[in-house]
N, C-alpha and C positions, 0 to 999 in steps of 0.2 A: 490471575491477571485478566481483568475484563477490558479488552482493547476497545470495545464499542463505547463504553462509558468512561474509559480512561481511569479505572479504579482497580486497586490491587496492591500487591506487595512483591517487591523484587529484591533478592539478595545476591550480591556479586562478591565473590571471594577470589583473591589472587594469592597463590601460595608459592613462595620460594622461587620467584622469577630471578634468574641470574644472568650473567654476561652472555650466555648462549642465545638468549632471546633479545636482551637489550642491544647487543651488538648488531642485530639485524637492522636496527635504526641507526646506531652509531657508526657502523663501518663505512657507509657512504660519506660520512662527515669526517672520517679519520679518527674516530673516537673509540676507545676501548674502555669498557666499564669495570674491568678488573674483577675484584672479589665482591662486587655489589650484589646484595640480595634484597628483593622487595617483597613485602607482604601487605595485604590490605583486605578489609572487610567493609562492605557498605550495605546497609538496609535502607531500601527506598519504599515509601508508602505513598500511594496516590489515592485521594478521596475527593468527594463532592465534584465529580466530573472532571477531575484533574486540576481543580482550582486550589486544592490544598496538597502540599508536598512536604513530606517529612523525611529527612535523611540523617542517618547516623553513620559516621565514617571513622574507621580506625586505620591508620597508615603507619607502616614501619619500614624504614630503610636502614639496613645494617651494612656497615663498612662501605658506604657509598663513596666511590672515587672514580675518576676517569683519567685516561692518559691520551694526550694529543700532542703531536710534534715533539715526542720524546719527554714531555713534562707530565708528571702525575700529581694529582691533588691528594692531600692527606685523607685517610678514611674518616668518614663522618657518619655518626649514628643519629638518626632523626626519627622522632615519634610525633604523630599528630592525631588529635581526637577532636571531632566536630559533631555537634548535634544541632540541627537547624530545622525550623518549620517555616514554610513560606505560604502565605495566603494571597494569591494573585488577585482574587476578587476584592479583598480589602487593601490591596497595594501595601502590604506590610510583611515583615519577616521577624522572627524571634530566634536569636542564637542562644540556645539553652546552655551550651558549654563549648569552650574552645581552648585547647592547650597545644603548645608546641614545646618540645624539648629537644635540643640538639647538643651533642657532645663531640669533641674531637680529641682523640688521645686521652679519653676519660676526664677531660676538663670541660666545664660549661662553656658553650659557645653561643647558643640561641635559646631564649626562653620567652614564651608568651602565655598569658593566662587571662581568663575572664572572671571578674569578681563575682558577678551574678548575671542571670540572663539579660541579654541586650536586645532591645527593640529597635528595629529599623523601619521607618515609614516614609514612603515616597509619594503617596497619593493624598488628595485633598481630604478624603473621608477616613484616612487611616487613623487608628487609635492605638494607644500603647500606654503602658504604665511603668512608672519607676525609672530610675537612673541606673546606669551601669558603666563600667570602665574596663577597657582592655589595656593591659600593660605588655609591652614588648621590649626586650632588652637583648642587645648584641654585645658580647664581651670579647675584646682582643681578637677580632677576626683578621688573620694575617693574610694580606693581599698577595704577598710574595709567593705563598704556598698555592695560590689559586690562579697563577699566571696562565695555566692551560685554558682557563675560562675567560679571564679578564684581558688576556693579550699582553703586549709589551708596552702599552701606553703608560700603565702604572706598574712599576717594577718592585715597589716596596711600600709598606705602610700597614698600620694596625688600626682597624675600624672598631669604634665603640659607639653605641647609639642607644638612646632611650626614647620610646614612643608611647604616648598615652592618648588613647581614644576614649572620650567621654560621651555617652549617649544620654540626652535629656529630652524632656517633653515627649516621651513615648517614641523616641527615635527620630522626631522631626528636627531636632537640633543635635548635630555632631560637632564636638570640639576636639581639635587635634593639636598636640604639642609635641614637637620633635627637637631633641637636643643630641647632636652627633658630632663626632670629630674623627679625623684620620691623623694619627701621630706618626712621626718619623717617615714622612711621605717622600717618595722619589718617583718622579714622573717626567715624561718628555713634554716640554712646553717651550715653544719658541726656539731661538738659536742655542740656548743653554738649558740643559735639563734641570728640573727642580731637585734639590737634595736637602735633606734635613728640614723638610717643610712640615707645616701643620695646617690642616684645613678644618674649619669649624662651620657647621650649618645649624642654625636655629630657626624654628618656624612655629608660629601660633596662628591657628585659623579656625574658621567655623564653616559648616555646611548646613544650610537650612532647607528642608523639604527636598533635598537632593537637587536643588536648583541654584540657590544663591550661595556663592562662594565669597567669603570675606577673610582675607589674610590680614590680620591685624598688624603683624610685624614679621619680617624675615631678615635674617642677617647671615652673610657669608664672609668669612675672614680667612685669608691665606697669608701665612708668614713663611719666610725661609731663613734658617739660621737665626731665628728670633727677630728678624727684621721684617717690617710690614711689606707686603707685596700687593694685596688686593683686599678691598673691603667694599661690600655691597649691602645696602640696607634699605628698607622701605615698607610699603604696604600695597595691597591690591584688593579689588572687589569686582565681582561679575554676577549678574542676576539672570543670566540667560539671554540678555540682549545688551544692556548697558554695562560698560566696563570703565574702570579707571585704575591707574597705576601711578605710584609715586616711588621713585628710587633715587638714592644717592650713591654715587660710585667714586671710589678713590683708588687709584692704581699707581704703583711705583714701577715704571717700565724697566728700569735698570735691574730690579730684582725679579720681576715677573718674566721678562723676555730675555734677560741677559744683555740688553742694550737699551739705549734711550736715556732720558734724564733721570737723575736720582731723586728729584723733588716729586712729590705726589701730584698726579694728574687727577683733578676732580671734575665731576660732572653730575648734574642733577637732571632727572627726567620726569616729566609729568605727562601722562597720557589719559585722554578722556574721549569717549566715543560710544558708539552703539553699533552692534552687529546683529542684524536680523534679516531673514529672507535673503541671505547671501549678499547683503549690501552692507558695507562698512561706512558708517558716517564718522569721519574723524573730526571731532569738534576741535581738538587741540592736541598737538604734540609739541611740547616745549622742552628744549635741550639747553641747559645753562652750563657753560664752562667756567673755569676759574677766572675771576676778574684779572685784568692786566692793566698796565699803565695806560694803554691805548683804548681799553674797553672795560670800563667799570661795570657795565651791564653787558656781559659777554654771552649772548644767547640768540637762538633763532626759534621761530614758531611756525609750525606747519598745520594746515587744515585742508580738508577735502573730502572726496567721496570716491569709493572704490566699489564698483558693481561687478559681482562674480556670477550673476544670475544667468548670463548667456554662456552656454557651453563653448569652451575653446576661445573665449574672448573676454578680456578684462577692459572695462570701461571706467572712465572717471576723470577726476581732475585733482590737482594738488597745488596749493599756494604756499610758498615759503617766504616769510618776512623776517627781517632783522634790522634793528637800528644800528647795532655795532657788534661785530663778530671778529675775534682774533683767533686764528687757527694755528698760530705759531707753535704753541706747546703741544697741541694734538698732532701736528705734522712731525715734529721732532720725535714724539713718542713712538711713531710707527715707521720712521725712515732711518733712524740712527742705527749704525752697524756696530757690533761689538768691537772694542779697541783692538783685540787680537784676532779679528776675523781674517781668514786667509783671503788673498786677492782672488777675485773671480777668474775662473779658467777662461782662456780665450774661446770665443764661440766660433764654431765652424759656419761658414756661409751656407745658407739654405740652397738646395739644389736648384739650378736655374729652371725657370718655367718657359714653355714654348711661347708664352705671351699671346697666343692666338685663340685662347678660349675665354669667352665672356663668363663672368660669374652667374650662377643660376639665380632666379628671382628669390627674394627674401620677403615674406609677409609675416610681420610680427602679430601675435595674438593680442594686440593692444589698440584701443581707441582712447587715447589719454592725452591730457594737456597738463604741463607743469609750468607754473609761472613763478618767477623769483624776483623779489624786490628787496635789495640789500643796500642800505644807506652807506654803510662803511664796512669794509672787509680788509683784514690785515693778514699777511703771511710773511714773517720776517721783514724784509725791506720793501715788499710789495704793498702798496696802499691803493685799494680800489674804492671808489665812491660812486654813488648813484647808479648802481647796477640794476638794469631792467632786462629781463629775458623771458621769452615765452617759447617753449618747445611743444610742438604738436605732433603726435604720432597717430597715424590712421592706417593700420595694416602695413603696407610697404612704403607709405609716404611719410617722410619726416621733414618738418619745417622748423627752422629757427628764425623767428621774426616777431618782435625785434630782438636784437642783442646789442646793447649799448652800455658803456661804462666809461669812467674816467680812471686811467691807470697812471698813478704817480703824477697827476696833474695834466695828462694828455688824453684826448678823446680817442676812443676805440669804438668802431661800429662794424657790425657784420650781419649778413643775411644768408641763410643756406636753405636750399630747397632740393631735397633728394627724393627720387622715386626708385626704391629698391625692388618694387614689385614686378619689374620687367627685366628680362635677361640683359645683363650688361649695365643696368642702371642708367638713369639720367640725373643731371646735377646742374645746379646754378649756384654760383658763389660770388658774393661781393664783400670785400673787406677793405676797411680804411683805418689807418693808424697815423696819427699826426704828431711826430716828434715825441714818441714814447721813449723814456729813458731805458737804455739797455742794462745799465749796471745793476739796478735793484733786482731785476729778473735773474741775471746771471749769478749774482752773489747768493740769491735765495736757493736756486736749484743746483748750483755748482760751487759750493763754498770752498772747495779745494783750489779753485781757480779765481779766488776773490781778487778783484781789481784788474783782471786781465781783459775784461770786456767792458768798454765804456762807449758812450756816444748816444745818439738818438736814432730811433727807428722810424722810417716813413714808409708806409705801404698803401698802395692804391691798386686794387685788383678787381676785375670783373670777368669771371670765367664761366662759360657754359659748355656743355658737352653731353654726349650719350655714348656709353661704352667705355671700357678702360683698356682695351687692347690697342696696339698701334694702328691696326687697320681701321678701327672705329674712330680713333683720334684723328687720323688723316682726314676723315670725312666730316666729323662732327665737332671737333674742338675749336672753340672760338673765344675771342675776348682779348684782354690786355692785362698786363701786370707790371707794376713799377715798384721798385724796392730800393731803399738807400739807407746808409748809415752816414750821419754827419757828426762832426766834432768827436770823432771816435778815437778809441785807444784799444784796438783789438789785437790780441796776441794770436799769431798764426800757429795754431796747435792741432788743427784737424788733420787726420792722415791724408785726406784728399788734397787739401791745400798744400801740404808738404810735398806730395807727389808732383805737384805742378812746379813748385819753387826750387826743390832740391837740384834737378838737372840744370836749371839756369844758374843757381848759386855755385854749383860745382864747376861749370864751364867758365864762369867769370872769376872764379877763385875768391868769392865774396860770401862768407858764411853769414854776414850781416843780413842778407836777404831773407833767411829763414828765421831770424830772431827779431826782426824789426816789427814794431806794432803798426797796424794799419790806421790811417787817419780818417779816411772816408771811402765809401764804396757806393756805387750807383749802378742799377741795372734797369733796363726798360725793354719790354718784350711785347710783341704782337703775335697773337695766336690765330691761325686760320689758314685755309688753302693747303692743308697738309704740312704746314711748316711752323716752326718756332723762329720768328724773326727777332734776332737780338739787335735792336736798333742802337743800343748803347750799353756797354759794360765798361766801367772804369773803376780802378782801385788805386789808391795812393797811400804809401806808407812813408816812414821817415827815410827809408833807403831807396825806394823806387816808385815809379809811376807806370801803370800798365793800362792800356785801353784796347778794346777790340769791338768789332761788330760783325754781323754776318747772319746767314740763314742756316738753320738746322732742319733738314728734311726729316720728318717723322718716319721712323722705320716701322715695319710690321711688329717688331718688339721694341717698345719705346726706349728701353735702356740701350738698345743697339743703334740708336740714331747717331749717324756719323757727325763728327766735329771737324771742321776745317776753318779755324778762326785765326787769321793773322793778328799778331799782337804788336802794338807800338809800345816798345819798352824803353823807359828812361831811367837813368841812374841819378841819384843825388850828385851834384857837381863834384863835391869833394871825393866821393867814392869812385866816380868815373876817373878822376884825375889820379887817384891812388892806384887804380888798376891799370892805368895806361890806356883807358878807353874813352878819353875825352876827345871828341872830334875837334879838329883844328878850327873849324868855323863856328864853334859854339859861342853864342853871345855871352858877354861877361855878366850880364844882369839876370840870367835865368837860374832858377834853383835846381833844375833837373836837366841833364844832358841827354838828348834823344839819340839812341843808338840805331844803327842800321837795322832793318827788319830782319831779325834772325830767330824769332820765336813764333811758333804756330801751335795753338791748342788743337790737338788731334785726339784720336781715339773715339770714344763713344760717350753718350750721356752717363752711362753706367760706370765707365772706366776712362775718365779723361786723363790725358797725359800731355806733357810738353815735348814738342819736337823742335830741336834747335838746328840752325844752319851754321855750322862751324866755319864754312868758307867765308860767309859774310862777316862774321866776327873776326876771323883771321885777317881779313883785309884791313879792318880797323886797327888791329894790333900792328900790322905792317906799317900803316900810315903813321901811327904814333911811335913806332919803334925808334925812328931817328931821334925824336925828342927825348925818349927815355934813355937812349944811349948817351946823348949829350949830357943829361943829368948825372949819369954815372961816370962821366969823365972820358968817354970814348968819342974820338973825333970821327965824324962821318962826313965825307966830302959832299959837295953840292950835287955832283952827278949821281953819286950813290943814293943820296937823299931823294932825287927826282925819280930814280928807278923804283925805290921803295914806295914812294907816293903813288906812282903810276900803277904798280901792281895792286896796291891797296884800293885805289879807285876802281880798278877792274873787278875786284872781288866784292866790294861793297855796292857796286853799281852806281857810284857817284861820278859826276862829271869832273874833268880836270879844271884847274883854276882858269885856264884860258876859255874853256867852254862855258864856265860859270859867268865870265865877263860878257860873253856874247849873249847870254840869256838874262843879263841883269835888268834889261828893260821890260822883261815879261812880268805879268802879275804874279805876286807870290802865291805859293800853294796854301790852301787852307790848313789850319792846324787845330786839332781838337782842343788845345788849350785856349783858343780864341773864344770858345763857348763860355768861358768864365770871365772874360773881359767885359767891363762895363762899356756900353755904347757911348761914343763921343757925342757931345752936345752939338 
């Protein structure tokens, strides 16, 4: 061996290496090579200054097996012979001979052979002669016996494959044909494991000058119990810079994932672009979904540029357009739960945070703009038209401007400006929604509660701030927010709302309060000066009307901000009469009877609760007690009645009849219901 000129001959021989040596490598990985024995001989010749390399290799593995995690693969006998000559100056190689023979339990498992010498050329000046073909065949490879290597993802299946590699034009053109299948496949996929499945993969492709790849066709088919589950087919090409892809996909999610629709979900994908100098020019990405009654042309198209040339930073832009897009079938395919799926286990609340630590800065490795223009977008009962949106990301700064659309006929507008690059973040948010129908949204995302949420949503908010802890909000939070439901039919089902109503319903002995739908809700707040000023909060249902206002001082931990909001609570007249809670002086023409102030919302923002004054309510019961007794046929004398009325007045804080007469000339007290009265001409 002349190391100066890189010329000479080297022979390497490995004789009878067994588990004692192999386990030096396998032991740290938990692998035992059992009775494996390896033998090999390699003759290596270097000539012409190392530009010509000739190698002859013979390799033999006897009783090859390994044991891992208590699982042992069956013994495999494998023989390989390879004779190859490489000319680096001519950028070519010739495989003189190549054979592989593998047997398992004395039956054929793997076979490969070369019909005649094969030329491989990757340089512009490379030359070669003749055609050749390599045939490789795998017969009934039992995946279950090789779980020690494959793991538990695939627990069963028998692999058979045929591969033919044809070399033409002196090795400048390589043609590949693959036909393979896994029969009786069992694997973990989705909520339900695949059983009695069959996977087929077929591919025909070409490689020219080791640069241009052209996949004329490929096909993947998966069936379970002879029922179709997944089918993918198409073609692709890449020449070192320009690429294109065309693919058609058809999936039956009920078979593939154990949930979702049983009808096939189809999609077509077309991809066309160029990738060179670490810059991706995406000329077109078209995704076409199955046509629907609302979207005969159900597709979107994306184009843009992605620049990866700057280390640690991705720059670029992306534009998404669609005339009509119906995502209903796609949404159902990935959100449906199996019919027999167990109910989710109740989640434990996360441990409480001190709330006094601002989040650290976040700087994203992006300088990117995404623009979306969607004319019509459908998702079940949601219908969006004229959607225009631009999102800009520049490191830690994220801006959404504009964002506008029409949602089921109602306008929605939003602008968001975030700076995550400073500790605690800064933010500015503006949102407006004008009479957005609630029912289509609720029915789409909560079909189990279909029909329980109706009405129109109105939102007008403009909020700015810096920091997310209570201490920062005390100093920096500002703005306003208004929210209301009108013409509503909302079922009171949330745990928080139930916690507020149940104590009141229990005290009044009226279960109707927790079962009645809400007709409208309105809230208006001002933010600033360290407070959340609730200038108005009113909710009305079929059974009750409740109104409150007040100031909520922001605590160091926002969720600990204390609540002390007195509630003006009114019952529907018929319910008040039924419960014996109808004040004697209630006008006959009002729908709701106002009760003495006996409810206060207390607790905190994180845990609000109802606090009831039983004495005030008890006074009303005493005042109405005489009337109730009379209805039951019990005579109550006039003097006894006066005593009851007097005690009731004392507990409720109301004046006696005589005192009321003295004050009759005074101006009446304002009533929140007056806000809804039309002004007189």
